[in-house]
A tleap script that builds the chain and sets N, CA, C and O, in Angstrom:
source leaprc.protein.ff14SB
mol = sequence {
  NMET GLU VAL PRO PRO ILE GLY LEU ILE LEU
  THR GLU ASP GLN VAL SER ARG ASN LEU LYS
  LYS ALA VAL ARG PHE TYR ALA GLY TYR ALA
  THR ILE LYS ALA ALA ASP LEU ALA ASP ASP
  GLN ILE HIE SER ASN ILE ASP ALA SER PRO
  ASP VAL ASP GLY ALA GLN ASP VAL GLU LEU
  SER GLN SER GLU PHE ALA ILE ILE GLU PRO
  LEU PHE LYS LEU TYR VAL GLU LEU GLU ASN
  SER THR ALA LEU GLU ALA SER ARG GLY LEU
  GLY ILE ASP PRO TYR ALA ARG ALA THR GLY
  GLU ILE GLN GLY ASP ILE ARG GLN TYR GLU
  THR ASP MET PRO SER ASN ALA PHE SER GLU
  GLU ILE VAL THR CILE
}
set mol.1.N position { -4.181 -22.361 -10.147 }
set mol.1.CA position { -4.220 -22.176 -8.598 }
set mol.1.C position { -3.575 -21.279 -7.957 }
set mol.1.O position { -2.458 -20.929 -8.338 }
set mol.2.N position { -4.159 -20.760 -6.889 }
set mol.2.CA position { -3.404 -19.245 -6.288 }
set mol.2.C position { -3.156 -19.949 -4.794 }
set mol.2.O position { -3.962 -20.410 -3.986 }
set mol.3.N position { -1.646 -19.833 -4.767 }
set mol.3.CA position { -1.388 -20.469 -3.368 }
set mol.3.C position { -1.331 -19.378 -2.758 }
set mol.3.O position { -0.975 -18.340 -3.314 }
set mol.4.N position { -1.817 -19.481 -1.010 }
set mol.4.CA position { -2.222 -18.510 -0.136 }
set mol.4.C position { -1.283 -18.403 0.618 }
set mol.4.O position { -0.808 -19.434 1.093 }
set mol.5.N position { -0.727 -17.122 0.957 }
set mol.5.CA position { 0.657 -16.948 1.576 }
set mol.5.C position { 0.863 -17.582 3.261 }
set mol.5.O position { 0.054 -17.651 4.186 }
set mol.6.N position { 2.027 -17.907 3.182 }
set mol.6.CA position { 2.033 -18.624 4.384 }
set mol.6.C position { 2.301 -17.758 5.514 }
set mol.6.O position { 3.187 -16.906 5.450 }
set mol.7.N position { 1.312 -17.994 6.945 }
set mol.7.CA position { 1.780 -17.207 7.841 }
set mol.7.C position { 0.409 -15.944 8.187 }
set mol.7.O position { 0.148 -15.388 9.254 }
set mol.8.N position { -0.198 -15.818 6.962 }
set mol.8.CA position { -0.870 -14.291 7.008 }
set mol.8.C position { -2.128 -14.862 7.465 }
set mol.8.O position { -2.810 -15.815 7.088 }
set mol.9.N position { -2.233 -13.982 8.403 }
set mol.9.CA position { -3.626 -14.346 9.127 }
set mol.9.C position { -5.115 -13.148 8.916 }
set mol.9.O position { -6.197 -13.375 9.455 }
set mol.10.N position { -4.876 -12.049 8.135 }
set mol.10.CA position { -5.751 -11.160 7.859 }
set mol.10.C position { -6.676 -11.835 6.828 }
set mol.10.O position { -6.397 -12.930 6.338 }
set mol.11.N position { -7.888 -11.079 6.489 }
set mol.11.CA position { -8.519 -11.559 5.740 }
set mol.11.C position { -8.402 -10.902 4.590 }
set mol.11.O position { -7.392 -10.221 4.411 }
set mol.12.N position { -9.416 -10.979 3.585 }
set mol.12.CA position { -9.106 -10.514 2.320 }
set mol.12.C position { -9.307 -8.958 2.318 }
set mol.12.O position { -8.665 -8.179 1.614 }
set mol.13.N position { -10.316 -8.614 3.228 }
set mol.13.CA position { -11.076 -7.346 3.408 }
set mol.13.C position { -9.626 -6.102 4.061 }
set mol.13.O position { -9.399 -4.912 3.840 }
set mol.14.N position { -9.127 -6.871 4.673 }
set mol.14.CA position { -8.447 -5.998 5.449 }
set mol.14.C position { -7.066 -6.246 4.255 }
set mol.14.O position { -6.590 -5.126 4.069 }
set mol.15.N position { -6.581 -6.902 3.728 }
set mol.15.CA position { -5.216 -6.992 2.656 }
set mol.15.C position { -5.673 -6.298 1.737 }
set mol.15.O position { -4.729 -5.654 1.279 }
set mol.16.N position { -7.075 -5.946 0.932 }
set mol.16.CA position { -7.645 -4.925 0.535 }
set mol.16.C position { -7.393 -3.440 0.662 }
set mol.16.O position { -7.182 -2.557 -0.169 }
set mol.17.N position { -7.476 -3.457 1.848 }
set mol.17.CA position { -7.680 -2.279 2.614 }
set mol.17.C position { -6.207 -1.303 2.525 }
set mol.17.O position { -6.089 -0.108 2.253 }
set mol.18.N position { -5.229 -2.273 2.848 }
set mol.18.CA position { -3.860 -2.034 2.487 }
set mol.18.C position { -3.604 -1.540 1.333 }
set mol.18.O position { -3.410 -0.351 1.080 }
set mol.19.N position { -3.595 -2.391 0.635 }
set mol.19.CA position { -3.443 -1.972 -0.932 }
set mol.19.C position { -4.018 -0.615 -1.298 }
set mol.19.O position { -3.363 0.230 -1.907 }
set mol.20.N position { -5.420 -0.426 -0.851 }
set mol.20.CA position { -5.996 0.943 -0.818 }
set mol.20.C position { -5.362 2.110 -0.304 }
set mol.20.O position { -5.370 3.291 -0.651 }
set mol.21.N position { -4.782 1.440 0.663 }
set mol.21.CA position { -3.835 3.074 1.425 }
set mol.21.C position { -2.417 3.143 0.721 }
set mol.21.O position { -1.925 4.245 0.477 }
set mol.22.N position { -1.710 1.877 0.368 }
set mol.22.CA position { -0.733 2.246 -0.435 }
set mol.22.C position { -0.582 2.936 -1.773 }
set mol.22.O position { 0.391 3.548 -2.213 }
set mol.23.N position { -2.005 2.654 -2.436 }
set mol.23.CA position { -2.226 3.002 -3.560 }
set mol.23.C position { -2.196 4.828 -3.620 }
set mol.23.O position { -1.524 5.648 -4.246 }
set mol.24.N position { -3.205 4.900 -2.704 }
set mol.24.CA position { -3.584 6.513 -1.981 }
set mol.24.C position { -2.300 7.564 -1.598 }
set mol.24.O position { -2.110 8.741 -1.904 }
set mol.25.N position { -1.539 6.637 -0.822 }
set mol.25.CA position { -0.521 7.178 -0.294 }
set mol.25.C position { 0.638 7.684 -1.909 }
set mol.25.O position { 1.137 8.758 -2.242 }
set mol.26.N position { 0.662 6.196 -2.579 }
set mol.26.CA position { 1.535 6.618 -3.898 }
set mol.26.C position { 0.949 7.482 -4.803 }
set mol.26.O position { 1.810 7.862 -5.597 }
set mol.27.N position { -0.373 8.063 -5.085 }
set mol.27.CA position { -0.904 9.055 -5.567 }
set mol.27.C position { -1.238 10.110 -4.935 }
set mol.27.O position { -2.132 10.620 -5.609 }
set mol.28.N position { -1.057 10.685 -4.106 }
set mol.28.CA position { 0.059 11.859 -3.232 }
set mol.28.C position { 0.995 12.323 -3.887 }
set mol.28.O position { 1.423 13.452 -3.645 }
set mol.29.N position { 1.555 11.470 -4.946 }
set mol.29.CA position { 2.917 12.441 -5.467 }
set mol.29.C position { 3.254 11.571 -6.502 }
set mol.29.O position { 4.336 11.035 -6.738 }
set mol.30.N position { 1.938 11.484 -7.228 }
set mol.30.CA position { 2.347 10.596 -8.487 }
set mol.30.C position { 0.723 10.559 -9.230 }
set mol.30.O position { -0.172 10.122 -8.506 }
set mol.31.N position { 0.465 10.866 -10.200 }
set mol.31.CA position { -0.837 10.454 -11.203 }
set mol.31.C position { -0.822 9.290 -11.437 }
set mol.31.O position { 0.142 8.675 -11.892 }
set mol.32.N position { -2.255 8.687 -11.057 }
set mol.32.CA position { -1.676 7.055 -11.673 }
set mol.32.C position { -2.760 7.367 -13.265 }
set mol.32.O position { -3.800 8.023 -13.322 }
set mol.33.N position { -2.157 6.750 -14.212 }
set mol.33.CA position { -2.285 6.900 -15.448 }
set mol.33.C position { -3.760 6.238 -16.128 }
set mol.33.O position { -4.432 6.645 -17.075 }
set mol.34.N position { -3.899 5.351 -15.453 }
set mol.34.CA position { -5.601 4.775 -15.942 }
set mol.34.C position { -6.751 5.824 -15.017 }
set mol.34.O position { -7.954 5.571 -15.088 }
set mol.35.N position { -6.383 6.675 -14.399 }
set mol.35.CA position { -7.528 7.280 -13.590 }
set mol.35.C position { -8.015 8.476 -14.353 }
set mol.35.O position { -7.263 9.076 -15.121 }
set mol.36.N position { -9.275 8.837 -14.150 }
set mol.36.CA position { -9.650 9.893 -15.367 }
set mol.36.C position { -9.469 10.916 -14.102 }
set mol.36.O position { -9.695 10.977 -12.894 }
set mol.37.N position { -8.876 11.728 -15.242 }
set mol.37.CA position { -8.494 13.496 -14.566 }
set mol.37.C position { -9.212 14.244 -15.174 }
set mol.37.O position { -9.452 14.046 -16.365 }
set mol.38.N position { -9.739 15.314 -14.471 }
set mol.38.CA position { -10.376 16.877 -14.820 }
set mol.38.C position { -9.074 17.582 -15.714 }
set mol.38.O position { -7.981 17.020 -15.778 }
set mol.39.N position { -9.221 18.253 -16.059 }
set mol.39.CA position { -8.568 19.251 -16.510 }
set mol.39.C position { -7.495 19.902 -15.395 }
set mol.39.O position { -6.266 19.935 -15.444 }
set mol.40.N position { -8.517 20.463 -14.261 }
set mol.40.CA position { -7.823 21.225 -13.442 }
set mol.40.C position { -7.304 20.209 -12.439 }
set mol.40.O position { -6.741 20.853 -11.553 }
set mol.41.N position { -7.254 19.135 -12.228 }
set mol.41.CA position { -6.620 18.117 -11.611 }
set mol.41.C position { -5.159 17.551 -12.183 }
set mol.41.O position { -4.871 17.173 -13.319 }
set mol.42.N position { -4.161 17.649 -10.710 }
set mol.42.CA position { -3.073 17.199 -10.800 }
set mol.42.C position { -2.766 16.125 -10.522 }
set mol.42.O position { -1.927 15.463 -11.134 }
set mol.43.N position { -3.653 15.617 -9.146 }
set mol.43.CA position { -2.989 14.066 -8.939 }
set mol.43.C position { -4.546 13.403 -9.017 }
set mol.43.O position { -5.583 14.066 -9.022 }
set mol.44.N position { -4.460 12.119 -9.067 }
set mol.44.CA position { -5.410 11.015 -9.108 }
set mol.44.C position { -6.636 11.192 -8.301 }
set mol.44.O position { -6.538 11.495 -7.112 }
set mol.45.N position { -7.639 11.044 -8.797 }
set mol.45.CA position { -9.071 11.226 -7.641 }
set mol.45.C position { -9.237 9.775 -7.080 }
set mol.45.O position { -10.131 8.999 -7.418 }
set mol.46.N position { -8.514 9.591 -6.418 }
set mol.46.CA position { -8.670 8.423 -5.305 }
set mol.46.C position { -9.777 8.380 -4.391 }
set mol.46.O position { -9.848 9.519 -3.927 }
set mol.47.N position { -10.568 7.752 -3.949 }
set mol.47.CA position { -11.334 7.946 -3.108 }
set mol.47.C position { -10.905 7.433 -1.813 }
set mol.47.O position { -10.734 6.262 -1.473 }
set mol.48.N position { -10.726 8.768 -0.990 }
set mol.48.CA position { -9.808 8.726 0.304 }
set mol.48.C position { -10.575 7.600 1.671 }
set mol.48.O position { -9.933 7.380 2.698 }
set mol.49.N position { -11.695 7.121 1.493 }
set mol.49.CA position { -12.432 6.459 2.738 }
set mol.49.C position { -12.141 5.330 2.766 }
set mol.49.O position { -12.278 4.789 1.668 }
set mol.50.N position { -11.657 4.461 3.837 }
set mol.50.CA position { -11.018 3.478 4.341 }
set mol.50.C position { -11.853 1.759 3.917 }
set mol.50.O position { -11.376 0.632 3.786 }
set mol.51.N position { -13.281 2.310 3.808 }
set mol.51.CA position { -14.199 1.276 3.141 }
set mol.51.C position { -13.970 0.594 1.387 }
set mol.51.O position { -13.994 1.073 0.253 }
set mol.52.N position { -13.738 -0.849 2.033 }
set mol.52.CA position { -13.346 -1.279 0.716 }
set mol.52.C position { -14.447 -1.673 0.083 }
set mol.52.O position { -14.314 -1.997 -1.097 }
set mol.53.N position { -15.782 -1.740 0.697 }
set mol.53.CA position { -16.920 -2.201 -0.181 }
set mol.53.C position { -16.779 -1.232 -1.349 }
set mol.53.O position { -16.513 -1.423 -2.535 }
set mol.54.N position { -17.145 0.307 -0.364 }
set mol.54.CA position { -17.304 1.647 -1.670 }
set mol.54.C position { -15.798 1.561 -2.479 }
set mol.54.O position { -15.888 2.344 -3.424 }
set mol.55.N position { -14.986 1.171 -2.477 }
set mol.55.CA position { -13.731 1.502 -2.960 }
set mol.55.C position { -13.894 1.218 -4.378 }
set mol.55.O position { -14.253 0.073 -4.651 }
set mol.56.N position { -13.616 2.387 -5.745 }
set mol.56.CA position { -13.274 1.831 -7.082 }
set mol.56.C position { -12.118 1.059 -7.125 }
set mol.56.O position { -11.254 0.779 -6.294 }
set mol.57.N position { -12.373 0.687 -8.691 }
set mol.57.CA position { -11.220 0.104 -8.674 }
set mol.57.C position { -10.241 0.884 -9.520 }
set mol.57.O position { -10.669 1.951 -9.959 }
set mol.58.N position { -9.041 0.553 -9.816 }
set mol.58.CA position { -8.363 1.516 -10.070 }
set mol.58.C position { -7.005 0.411 -10.701 }
set mol.58.O position { -6.350 -0.423 -10.077 }
set mol.59.N position { -6.932 0.824 -12.188 }
set mol.59.CA position { -6.037 -0.006 -13.041 }
set mol.59.C position { -4.565 0.423 -12.694 }
set mol.59.O position { -4.188 1.536 -13.061 }
set mol.60.N position { -3.842 -0.282 -12.106 }
set mol.60.CA position { -2.065 0.051 -11.860 }
set mol.60.C position { -1.164 -0.798 -13.159 }
set mol.60.O position { -1.250 -1.923 -13.651 }
set mol.61.N position { -0.251 0.438 -13.403 }
set mol.61.CA position { 0.514 -0.221 -15.100 }
set mol.61.C position { 1.864 -0.845 -13.814 }
set mol.61.O position { 2.200 -0.554 -12.666 }
set mol.62.N position { 2.288 -1.842 -14.896 }
set mol.62.CA position { 3.313 -2.907 -13.852 }
set mol.62.C position { 4.235 -1.751 -13.077 }
set mol.62.O position { 4.664 -2.063 -11.966 }
set mol.63.N position { 4.597 -0.289 -13.664 }
set mol.63.CA position { 5.590 0.822 -13.226 }
set mol.63.C position { 5.077 0.753 -11.869 }
set mol.63.O position { 5.781 0.515 -10.888 }
set mol.64.N position { 3.837 0.967 -11.847 }
set mol.64.CA position { 3.025 1.870 -10.844 }
set mol.64.C position { 3.137 1.033 -9.907 }
set mol.64.O position { 3.209 1.543 -8.790 }
set mol.65.N position { 3.184 -0.262 -9.966 }
set mol.65.CA position { 2.458 -1.632 -8.909 }
set mol.65.C position { 4.361 -1.662 -8.550 }
set mol.65.O position { 4.637 -1.791 -7.357 }
set mol.66.N position { 5.015 -1.601 -9.089 }
set mol.66.CA position { 6.172 -1.958 -8.953 }
set mol.66.C position { 6.708 -0.783 -7.990 }
set mol.66.O position { 7.655 -1.296 -7.394 }
set mol.67.N position { 6.613 0.054 -7.714 }
set mol.67.CA position { 6.540 1.489 -6.364 }
set mol.67.C position { 5.663 1.501 -5.484 }
set mol.67.O position { 5.840 1.996 -4.371 }
set mol.68.N position { 4.537 0.925 -5.891 }
set mol.68.CA position { 3.609 0.671 -4.635 }
set mol.68.C position { 3.231 -0.814 -3.686 }
set mol.68.O position { 2.577 -0.962 -2.654 }
set mol.69.N position { 4.040 -1.879 -4.652 }
set mol.69.CA position { 3.880 -3.212 -4.095 }
set mol.69.C position { 4.962 -3.023 -2.776 }
set mol.69.O position { 4.642 -3.593 -1.733 }
set mol.70.N position { 5.629 -2.609 -2.790 }
set mol.70.CA position { 6.750 -2.871 -1.181 }
set mol.70.C position { 6.265 -2.032 -0.240 }
set mol.70.O position { 6.912 -2.143 0.802 }
set mol.71.N position { 5.272 -1.128 -0.168 }
set mol.71.CA position { 4.701 -0.113 0.981 }
set mol.71.C position { 3.724 -0.981 1.091 }
set mol.71.O position { 3.546 -1.446 2.217 }
set mol.72.N position { 2.557 -1.578 -0.368 }
set mol.72.CA position { 1.890 -2.995 0.301 }
set mol.72.C position { 1.860 -3.632 1.208 }
set mol.72.O position { 1.010 -3.727 2.093 }
set mol.73.N position { 3.221 -4.347 0.984 }
set mol.73.CA position { 3.185 -5.294 1.452 }
set mol.73.C position { 3.922 -5.288 2.472 }
set mol.73.O position { 4.490 -6.293 2.900 }
set mol.74.N position { 4.036 -3.493 3.262 }
set mol.74.CA position { 4.793 -3.155 4.696 }
set mol.74.C position { 3.984 -3.071 5.290 }
set mol.74.O position { 4.114 -3.375 6.476 }
set mol.75.N position { 2.492 -2.533 4.709 }
set mol.75.CA position { 1.241 -2.167 5.290 }
set mol.75.C position { 1.028 -3.411 6.552 }
set mol.75.O position { 1.036 -3.587 7.770 }
set mol.76.N position { 0.748 -4.412 4.595 }
set mol.76.CA position { 0.091 -5.780 5.217 }
set mol.76.C position { 0.795 -6.895 6.318 }
set mol.76.O position { 0.087 -7.715 6.901 }
set mol.77.N position { 2.022 -6.834 6.493 }
set mol.77.CA position { 2.969 -7.114 7.174 }
set mol.77.C position { 2.856 -6.541 8.793 }
set mol.77.O position { 3.114 -7.160 9.825 }
set mol.78.N position { 2.364 -5.099 8.625 }
set mol.78.CA position { 2.443 -3.966 9.879 }
set mol.78.C position { 1.274 -4.987 10.632 }
set mol.78.O position { 1.514 -5.564 11.693 }
set mol.79.N position { -0.183 -5.119 9.809 }
set mol.79.CA position { -0.934 -5.162 10.262 }
set mol.79.C position { -1.639 -6.774 10.770 }
set mol.79.O position { -2.700 -6.982 11.359 }
set mol.80.N position { -0.274 -8.063 10.136 }
set mol.80.CA position { -0.475 -9.005 10.677 }
set mol.80.C position { 0.368 -9.535 12.112 }
set mol.80.O position { 0.163 -10.459 12.898 }
set mol.81.N position { 1.602 -8.265 12.006 }
set mol.81.CA position { 2.048 -8.622 12.967 }
set mol.81.C position { 1.566 -7.963 14.244 }
set mol.81.O position { 2.002 -8.194 15.371 }
set mol.82.N position { 0.498 -7.012 13.876 }
set mol.82.CA position { -0.133 -6.365 15.083 }
set mol.82.C position { -0.936 -7.381 15.773 }
set mol.82.O position { -0.735 -7.544 16.976 }
set mol.83.N position { -2.021 -8.244 15.029 }
set mol.83.CA position { -2.998 -9.174 15.152 }
set mol.83.C position { -1.932 -9.891 16.164 }
set mol.83.O position { -2.001 -9.836 17.392 }
set mol.84.N position { -0.759 -10.695 15.274 }
set mol.84.CA position { -0.217 -11.950 16.230 }
set mol.84.C position { 0.230 -10.956 17.281 }
set mol.84.O position { -0.229 -11.519 18.275 }
set mol.85.N position { 0.741 -9.993 17.681 }
set mol.85.CA position { 1.383 -9.526 18.890 }
set mol.85.C position { 0.237 -9.531 19.897 }
set mol.85.O position { 0.414 -9.717 21.101 }
set mol.86.N position { -1.013 -9.304 19.296 }
set mol.86.CA position { -1.944 -9.153 20.383 }
set mol.86.C position { -2.721 -10.314 20.643 }
set mol.86.O position { -3.719 -10.319 21.363 }
set mol.87.N position { -2.064 -11.696 19.808 }
set mol.87.CA position { -2.501 -12.762 20.261 }
set mol.87.C position { -1.647 -13.366 21.186 }
set mol.87.O position { -1.912 -14.566 21.263 }
set mol.88.N position { -0.549 -12.962 22.065 }
set mol.88.CA position { -0.028 -13.196 23.246 }
set mol.88.C position { -0.696 -13.518 24.315 }
set mol.88.O position { -0.319 -14.375 25.114 }
set mol.89.N position { -1.692 -12.886 24.407 }
set mol.89.CA position { -2.458 -12.666 25.725 }
set mol.89.C position { -3.055 -14.593 25.961 }
set mol.89.O position { -3.209 -15.110 27.067 }
set mol.90.N position { -3.217 -15.099 25.010 }
set mol.90.CA position { -3.839 -16.183 24.601 }
set mol.90.C position { -2.735 -17.221 24.378 }
set mol.90.O position { -2.810 -18.313 23.813 }
set mol.91.N position { -1.701 -16.620 24.955 }
set mol.91.CA position { -0.297 -17.908 25.136 }
set mol.91.C position { 0.225 -18.365 23.203 }
set mol.91.O position { 1.159 -19.112 22.910 }
set mol.92.N position { -0.450 -17.846 22.471 }
set mol.92.CA position { 0.207 -17.529 20.964 }
set mol.92.C position { 1.414 -17.132 21.368 }
set mol.92.O position { 1.494 -16.423 22.371 }
set mol.93.N position { 2.945 -17.647 20.425 }
set mol.93.CA position { 3.858 -16.980 20.472 }
set mol.93.C position { 3.893 -16.181 18.789 }
set mol.93.O position { 3.446 -16.624 17.732 }
set mol.94.N position { 4.369 -15.303 18.976 }
set mol.94.CA position { 4.257 -14.930 17.504 }
set mol.94.C position { 5.570 -14.974 16.496 }
set mol.94.O position { 6.736 -14.792 16.848 }
set mol.95.N position { 5.120 -15.249 15.211 }
set mol.95.CA position { 6.816 -15.451 14.759 }
set mol.95.C position { 6.778 -14.541 13.745 }
set mol.95.O position { 6.967 -15.028 12.630 }
set mol.96.N position { 6.611 -13.489 13.791 }
set mol.96.CA position { 6.713 -12.065 12.653 }
set mol.96.C position { 7.503 -11.236 13.414 }
set mol.96.O position { 7.702 -11.469 14.606 }
set mol.97.N position { 8.052 -10.130 12.742 }
set mol.97.CA position { 9.129 -9.450 13.055 }
set mol.97.C position { 7.676 -8.301 13.775 }
set mol.97.O position { 6.461 -8.280 13.576 }
set mol.98.N position { 8.700 -7.406 14.720 }
set mol.98.CA position { 8.066 -7.061 15.870 }
set mol.98.C position { 7.634 -5.587 15.375 }
set mol.98.O position { 8.318 -4.904 14.613 }
set mol.99.N position { 6.719 -5.303 15.779 }
set mol.99.CA position { 5.912 -3.976 14.717 }
set mol.99.C position { 6.485 -2.634 14.744 }
set mol.99.O position { 6.203 -1.698 13.997 }
set mol.100.N position { 7.181 -2.657 15.535 }
set mol.100.CA position { 8.603 -1.399 15.808 }
set mol.100.C position { 9.263 -1.201 14.488 }
set mol.100.O position { 9.139 -0.159 13.845 }
set mol.101.N position { 9.988 -2.254 14.089 }
set mol.101.CA position { 10.793 -2.549 13.248 }
set mol.101.C position { 10.500 -2.788 11.888 }
set mol.101.O position { 11.291 -3.054 10.983 }
set mol.102.N position { 8.722 -2.607 11.829 }
set mol.102.CA position { 8.267 -2.592 10.613 }
set mol.102.C position { 7.814 -1.156 9.946 }
set mol.102.O position { 7.867 -0.665 8.818 }
set mol.103.N position { 7.256 -0.671 11.475 }
set mol.103.CA position { 7.128 1.067 11.334 }
set mol.103.C position { 8.361 1.594 10.754 }
set mol.103.O position { 8.411 2.396 9.821 }
set mol.104.N position { 9.190 1.167 11.275 }
set mol.104.CA position { 10.576 2.086 10.840 }
set mol.104.C position { 10.638 1.967 9.236 }
set mol.104.O position { 10.866 2.991 8.593 }
set mol.105.N position { 10.457 0.835 8.627 }
set mol.105.CA position { 10.789 0.500 7.232 }
set mol.105.C position { 9.736 0.977 6.569 }
set mol.105.O position { 9.929 0.909 5.356 }
set mol.106.N position { 8.142 1.677 7.015 }
set mol.106.CA position { 7.289 1.464 6.587 }
set mol.106.C position { 7.799 3.582 6.413 }
set mol.106.O position { 7.805 4.223 5.361 }
set mol.107.N position { 8.043 3.955 7.412 }
set mol.107.CA position { 8.780 5.517 7.747 }
set mol.107.C position { 9.606 5.467 6.776 }
set mol.107.O position { 9.219 6.299 5.955 }
set mol.108.N position { 10.501 4.971 6.422 }
set mol.108.CA position { 11.531 5.401 5.217 }
set mol.108.C position { 10.871 4.783 3.921 }
set mol.108.O position { 10.810 5.632 3.032 }
set mol.109.N position { 10.402 3.659 3.582 }
set mol.109.CA position { 9.687 4.058 2.483 }
set mol.109.C position { 8.847 5.317 2.119 }
set mol.109.O position { 9.067 6.022 1.134 }
set mol.110.N position { 7.930 5.499 2.965 }
set mol.110.CA position { 6.980 6.904 2.675 }
set mol.110.C position { 7.775 7.940 2.508 }
set mol.110.O position { 7.716 8.734 1.570 }
set mol.111.N position { 8.708 7.961 3.614 }
set mol.111.CA position { 9.661 9.238 3.189 }
set mol.111.C position { 10.428 9.280 1.990 }
set mol.111.O position { 10.836 10.323 1.478 }
set mol.112.N position { 10.701 7.635 1.359 }
set mol.112.CA position { 11.184 8.048 -0.447 }
set mol.112.C position { 10.625 7.731 -1.671 }
set mol.112.O position { 11.123 7.451 -2.761 }
set mol.113.N position { 9.036 7.871 -1.111 }
set mol.113.CA position { 8.372 8.024 -1.865 }
set mol.113.C position { 7.977 8.861 -2.965 }
set mol.113.O position { 7.373 8.523 -3.983 }
set mol.114.N position { 8.491 10.253 -2.552 }
set mol.114.CA position { 8.238 11.376 -3.292 }
set mol.114.C position { 9.043 11.035 -4.632 }
set mol.114.O position { 8.551 10.839 -5.743 }
set mol.115.N position { 10.590 11.006 -4.221 }
set mol.115.CA position { 11.509 10.504 -5.041 }
set mol.115.C position { 11.377 9.701 -5.839 }
set mol.115.O position { 11.545 10.062 -7.003 }
set mol.116.N position { 11.000 8.179 -5.554 }
set mol.116.CA position { 10.436 6.851 -6.247 }
set mol.116.C position { 9.075 7.187 -7.048 }
set mol.116.O position { 8.739 6.362 -7.897 }
set mol.117.N position { 8.394 8.139 -6.885 }
set mol.117.CA position { 7.135 8.179 -7.418 }
set mol.117.C position { 7.453 9.428 -9.046 }
set mol.117.O position { 6.671 9.339 -9.993 }
set mol.118.N position { 8.402 10.252 -9.083 }
set mol.118.CA position { 8.552 11.089 -9.561 }
set mol.118.C position { 9.308 10.749 -10.562 }
set mol.118.O position { 10.440 10.286 -10.414 }
set mol.119.N position { 8.593 11.004 -11.987 }
set mol.119.CA position { 8.561 11.000 -13.196 }
set mol.119.C position { 8.887 12.379 -14.116 }
set mol.119.O position { 8.679 13.265 -13.287 }
set mol.120.N position { 9.162 12.849 -14.990 }
set mol.120.CA position { 9.133 13.922 -16.055 }
set mol.120.C position { 9.714 13.338 -17.299 }
set mol.120.O position { 10.702 12.630 -17.498 }
set mol.121.N position { 8.782 13.860 -18.093 }
set mol.121.CA position { 9.146 13.356 -19.702 }
set mol.121.C position { 10.479 14.569 -19.880 }
set mol.121.O position { 10.860 15.627 -19.380 }
set mol.122.N position { 10.818 13.673 -20.856 }
set mol.122.CA position { 12.247 14.248 -21.475 }
set mol.122.C position { 11.848 14.930 -22.627 }
set mol.122.O position { 11.154 14.435 -23.516 }
set mol.123.N position { 12.381 16.306 -22.604 }
set mol.123.CA position { 12.065 17.411 -23.579 }
set mol.123.C position { 13.357 17.365 -24.262 }
set mol.123.O position { 14.377 17.580 -23.608 }
set mol.124.N position { 13.416 17.104 -25.521 }
set mol.124.CA position { 14.911 17.538 -26.402 }
set mol.124.C position { 14.379 18.739 -26.658 }
set mol.124.O position { 13.226 18.880 -27.066 }
set mol.125.N position { 15.500 20.050 -26.349 }
set mol.125.CA position { 15.364 21.169 -27.126 }
set mol.125.C position { 16.750 21.428 -28.573 }
set mol.125.O position { 16.694 22.411 -29.312 }
savepdb mol mol.pdb
quit
């Protein structure tokens, strides 16, 4: 039995959309091993539409997900925090980090993504 995350007010579609967004960002810097590539493609062909229903499933390796997961969690945290901050008008006191703080963390992780995603096969001469 899977335990739902505590304090998350997002729907499954919202969470899925954020995972897809993080995978697309990663795919801009690295090839996803399981994605089918044509001979003339450098990067994975990940559907760029934000529509979750039309999204293709992409298998991620453990090492790919290890790089993508922190960004995915930050995207989810930002959307959750935004929803909580919007509920202030209803008298609900937000309990999450401020959106500005999360956006700074996202900017930093996105800036570090090229070096995190980089890998090159070692060739010995």
